[in-house]
Backbone as CSV, one residue per row, in Angstrom:
resi,resn,N_x,N_y,N_z,CA_x,CA_y,CA_z,C_x,C_y,C_z
1,MET,-34.430,-48.175,24.904,-33.670,-48.156,23.677,-34.372,-47.322,22.598
2,LYS,-35.717,-47.376,22.575,-36.471,-46.615,21.600,-36.295,-45.115,21.850
3,PHE,-36.286,-44.698,23.111,-36.120,-43.299,23.481,-34.741,-42.789,23.040
4,PHE,-33.736,-43.626,23.162,-32.381,-43.266,22.754,-32.328,-43.020,21.248
5,ARG,-32.991,-43.848,20.458,-33.012,-43.688,18.999,-33.694,-42.376,18.601
6,VAL,-34.782,-42.069,19.258,-35.504,-40.835,18.963,-34.626,-39.633,19.282
7,ARG,-33.968,-39.661,20.432,-33.077,-38.571,20.811,-31.915,-38.441,19.838
8,LEU,-31.366,-39.549,19.418,-30.261,-39.528,18.469,-30.698,-38.947,17.123
9,ILE,-31.849,-39.362,16.648,-32.374,-38.853,15.383,-32.638,-37.349,15.480
10,LEU,-33.247,-36.926,16.570,-33.522,-35.501,16.758,-32.226,-34.695,16.831
11,ALA,-31.235,-35.219,17.536,-29.954,-34.524,17.642,-29.290,-34.409,16.273
12,LEU,-29.358,-35.468,15.472,-28.788,-35.424,14.123,-29.515,-34.414,13.238
13,VAL,-30.834,-34.400,13.315,-31.619,-33.455,12.512,-31.300,-32.014,12.915
14,VAL,-31.245,-31.748,14.205,-30.927,-30.405,14.686,-29.509,-30.015,14.279
15,GLY,-28.575,-30.931,14.425,-27.182,-30.647,14.055,-27.033,-30.343,12.572
16,ILE,-27.650,-31.145,11.735,-27.577,-30.921,10.288,-28.243,-29.600,9.913
17,THR,-29.354,-29.301,10.566,-30.048,-28.033,10.302,-29.173,-26.847,10.687
18,LEU,-28.538,-26.897,11.837,-27.667,-25.809,12.262,-26.481,-25.615,11.325
19,VAL,-25.893,-26.708,10.892,-24.771,-26.612,9.956,-25.230,-26.003,8.635
20,SER,-26.401,-26.404,8.158,-26.926,-25.857,6.900,-27.210,-24.366,7.026
21,VAL,-27.822,-23.963,8.126,-28.136,-22.547,8.332,-26.852,-21.730,8.439
22,ALA,-25.881,-22.218,9.179,-24.617,-21.494,9.322,-23.895,-21.393,7.980
23,SER,-23.884,-22.468,7.223,-23.231,-22.454,5.917,-23.893,-21.450,4.984
24,THR,-25.206,-21.441,4.957,-25.939,-20.502,4.110,-25.681,-19.065,4.539
25,TYR,-25.663,-18.819,5.824,-25.419,-17.480,6.352,-24.059,-16.949,5.900
26,PHE,-23.026,-17.754,6.034,-21.696,-17.303,5.651,-21.547,-17.187,4.134
27,GLU,-22.251,-18.008,3.400,-22.238,-17.896,1.945,-22.883,-16.578,1.502
28,VAL,-23.982,-16.208,2.135,-24.643,-14.938,1.831,-23.737,-13.765,2.197
29,LEU,-23.063,-13.839,3.335,-22.122,-12.783,3.715,-21.009,-12.622,2.685
30,ALA,-20.483,-13.729,2.205,-19.407,-13.675,1.216,-19.913,-13.073,-0.094
31,HIS,-21.107,-13.449,-0.500,-21.683,-12.917,-1.735,-21.948,-11.412,-1.598
32,LYS,-22.444,-11.010,-0.450,-22.699,-9.594,-0.187,-21.392,-8.791,-0.253
33,HIS,-20.341,-9.338,0.305,-19.038,-8.684,0.268,-18.543,-8.547,-1.173
34,ALA,-18.700,-9.605,-1.963,-18.277,-9.572,-3.365,-19.069,-8.523,-4.143
35,LEU,-20.362,-8.419,-3.872,-21.180,-7.422,-4.551,-20.764,-6.004,-4.169
36,ARG,-20.431,-5.795,-2.907,-19.966,-4.472,-2.476,-18.653,-4.099,-3.170
37,LEU,-17.742,-5.045,-3.281,-16.475,-4.773,-3.958,-16.699,-4.432,-5.426
38,GLU,-17.591,-5.163,-6.071,-17.880,-4.886,-7.477,-18.541,-3.516,-7.637
39,LEU,-19.422,-3.165,-6.715,-20.058,-1.850,-6.765,-19.014,-0.742,-6.609
40,GLN,-18.077,-0.916,-5.698,-17.014,0.080,-5.528,-16.162,0.187,-6.787
41,ARG,-15.853,-0.951,-7.389,-15.035,-0.957,-8.606,-15.767,-0.242,-9.741
42,ARG,-17.047,-0.556,-9.911,-17.816,0.085,-10.982,-18.007,1.575,-10.732
43,THR,-18.183,1.951,-9.478,-18.340,3.363,-9.143,-17.061,4.126,-9.461
44,ALA,-15.933,3.552,-9.116,-14.651,4.190,-9.419,-14.460,4.317,-10.925
45,TRP,-14.806,3.278,-11.674,-14.684,3.309,-13.126,-15.593,4.380,-13.715
46,LEU,-16.828,4.457,-13.230,-17.778,5.441,-13.731,-17.316,6.862,-13.433
47,SER,-16.826,7.093,-12.234,-16.364,8.443,-11.888,-15.171,8.845,-12.740
48,LYS,-14.272,7.925,-13.009,-13.123,8.243,-13.852,-13.546,8.503,-15.291
49,SER,-14.516,7.734,-15.780,-14.936,7.907,-17.168,-15.728,9.198,-17.362
50,LEU,-16.405,9.669,-16.332,-17.193,10.899,-16.450,-16.420,12.151,-16.060
51,GLN,-15.283,12.000,-15.431,-14.546,13.141,-14.898,-14.179,14.150,-15.979
52,SER,-13.606,13.713,-17.072,-13.171,14.662,-18.099,-14.355,15.377,-18.731
53,GLN,-15.436,14.658,-18.966,-16.633,15.272,-19.553,-17.216,16.326,-18.610
54,LEU,-17.261,16.012,-17.330,-17.793,16.961,-16.369,-16.870,18.163,-16.189
55,GLU,-15.575,17.947,-16.218,-14.638,19.060,-16.113,-14.802,20.031,-17.281
56,LYS,-14.986,19.500,-18.486,-15.201,20.348,-19.653,-16.499,21.132,-19.524
57,THR,-17.538,20.476,-19.034,-18.831,21.135,-18.886,-18.755,22.250,-17.855
58,VAL,-18.128,21.976,-16.724,-18.003,22.983,-15.676,-17.107,24.130,-16.139
59,ALA,-16.016,23.814,-16.812,-15.097,24.848,-17.284,-15.756,25.724,-18.350
60,GLY,-16.644,25.144,-19.131,-17.324,25.897,-20.175,-18.511,26.698,-19.669
61,GLY,-18.822,26.595,-18.393,-19.917,27.355,-17.810,-21.288,26.850,-18.213
62,ARG,-21.409,25.574,-18.501,-22.680,25.012,-18.941,-23.337,24.187,-17.837
63,LEU,-23.321,24.693,-16.650,-23.872,23.944,-15.511,-25.384,23.768,-15.625
64,ARG,-26.089,24.789,-16.104,-27.548,24.675,-16.243,-27.908,23.561,-17.223
65,LYS,-27.186,23.494,-18.336,-27.440,22.450,-19.322,-27.156,21.064,-18.726
66,LEU,-26.087,20.966,-17.949,-25.757,19.707,-17.287,-26.859,19.292,-16.322
67,TRP,-27.381,20.262,-15.563,-28.455,19.975,-14.610,-29.703,19.509,-15.344
68,GLN,-30.027,20.143,-16.474,-31.200,19.745,-17.253,-31.042,18.328,-17.797
69,ARG,-29.858,17.994,-18.248,-29.612,16.641,-18.760,-29.737,15.605,-17.643
70,GLN,-29.213,15.959,-16.479,-29.302,15.041,-15.349,-30.756,14.794,-14.988
71,ARG,-31.574,15.847,-14.989,-32.999,15.707,-14.670,-33.703,14.837,-15.708
72,ALA,-33.365,15.038,-16.988,-33.985,14.249,-18.045,-33.626,12.773,-17.902
73,CYS,-32.389,12.519,-17.562,-31.969,11.126,-17.373,-32.669,10.498,-16.180
74,ALA,-32.794,11.255,-15.100,-33.407,10.723,-13.887,-34.889,10.440,-14.102
75,ARG,-35.548,11.212,-14.968,-36.976,11.020,-15.195,-37.289,9.706,-15.882
76,GLY,-36.497,9.290,-16.838,-36.884,8.090,-17.549,-35.766,7.273,-18.123
77,MET,-34.564,7.783,-18.060,-33.405,7.081,-18.598,-33.632,6.718,-20.061
78,ARG,-34.295,7.610,-20.819,-34.587,7.329,-22.222,-33.296,7.271,-23.022
79,GLY,-33.142,6.226,-23.804,-31.989,6.099,-24.676,-30.672,5.886,-23.953
80,TRP,-30.723,5.351,-22.753,-29.512,5.146,-21.958,-28.548,4.237,-22.706
81,VAL,-27.312,4.673,-22.831,-26.312,3.914,-23.575,-25.157,3.591,-22.648
82,TRP,-24.829,2.358,-22.522,-23.693,1.917,-21.727,-22.586,1.588,-22.693
83,PRO,-21.349,1.896,-22.560,-20.667,2.496,-21.428,-20.457,4.009,-21.551
84,SER,-21.037,4.656,-22.541,-20.783,6.092,-22.672,-21.496,6.912,-21.611
85,MET,-22.449,6.313,-20.900,-23.142,6.940,-19.802,-23.962,8.159,-20.216
86,THR,-24.424,8.177,-21.436,-25.299,9.268,-21.861,-26.705,8.731,-21.955
87,CYS,-27.662,9.557,-21.650,-29.025,9.068,-21.694,-29.797,9.628,-22.872
88,ARG,-29.216,10.586,-23.618,-29.868,11.121,-24.809,-28.851,11.331,-25.903
89,GLU,-29.347,11.419,-27.110,-28.473,11.564,-28.271,-27.665,12.856,-28.243
90,GLY,-28.219,13.934,-27.703,-27.594,15.229,-27.764,-26.398,15.452,-26.851
91,TRP,-25.967,14.464,-26.129,-24.871,14.662,-25.171,-23.584,14.798,-25.890
């Protein structure tokens, strides 16, 4: 009878552990999916908000200036302002 109790307790512990691990795994998958969707949404919003500014820059032939600004932003993101997406005052 003692052996049966030990086996029952071990089976319950293993079962509860498996359920907890499976639940956590699927919760992480769901959270990861939600984060990917939000990243796609923000990327689409950012591309739409920058499109007109970039079109004006390209049409005006100021590609070198755009490249320099991009490099300056990548170096330190000094003065980064959200949501205008400019990293320096001179933009």
